[in-house]
N, C-alpha and C positions, 0 to 999 in steps of 0.2 A: 156237373153240377151236383149230382147225388152224392158222389165220393167226398166232395169238400163239405156238403151238409152233414154227413156222417162223421167226418173228422172234428168238425166244430162242435157237434153234439157230444162227441166222446171227450174232446177237450175241456168242454164245460163241466161235464159230469167228474171228471178227474180233478178239476179245480174244487169243486163242491166237497168231493170226498176228502182231499187233502186238507181243506178247512176243518172239517169234523175231526181228523187225526190229529192235528195241531191244537185243538182245543183241549185235548186230554193230557197234553204235556205242558209242565211249568218247570221253570228253572229259577232259583234265587240264590243270592250269596250275600253273605255278611262280612264286613272288614272289622276287625276287632284290635284296634291298638292298645297297648299297655305300656304305660311308663312306670318304671322303678328306680328308687333311689336308695342305695344302700349305704350306710355309714354307721356301723355299730348295730346291726341288726340282732336283736335278742341279747345284747351284751353292751356294755358301755363302750363307746368309740375310743380306740387308741388315738392319742394326740398326733401322733406322726404318720397316721395311716390316710391314705386317699380315699375319698368317697367314690362309689361307682355309680353312674346314671346312664341308663339305657332304655331304649323304646324297642319292644318286640311287637309283633303282629301274628294273628291268626286268621286265616282266611277259611271260612266254613261255606260249603256249597250244599244246597238241598235240592234234590230232583223229585 
């Protein structure tokens, strides 16, 4: 009986300690999509040139 009481007490203490440690840790992310359309950028477009359209993304994570 005494050994199980000690194990339960140690288990509760470890859970409370783990909660305090996790409170100091944070993790967040950002997803930033970016669409671009290029057709004569900084110049006049050529009549027979095809336009370019694409979407890129950047993911930033902060700890």
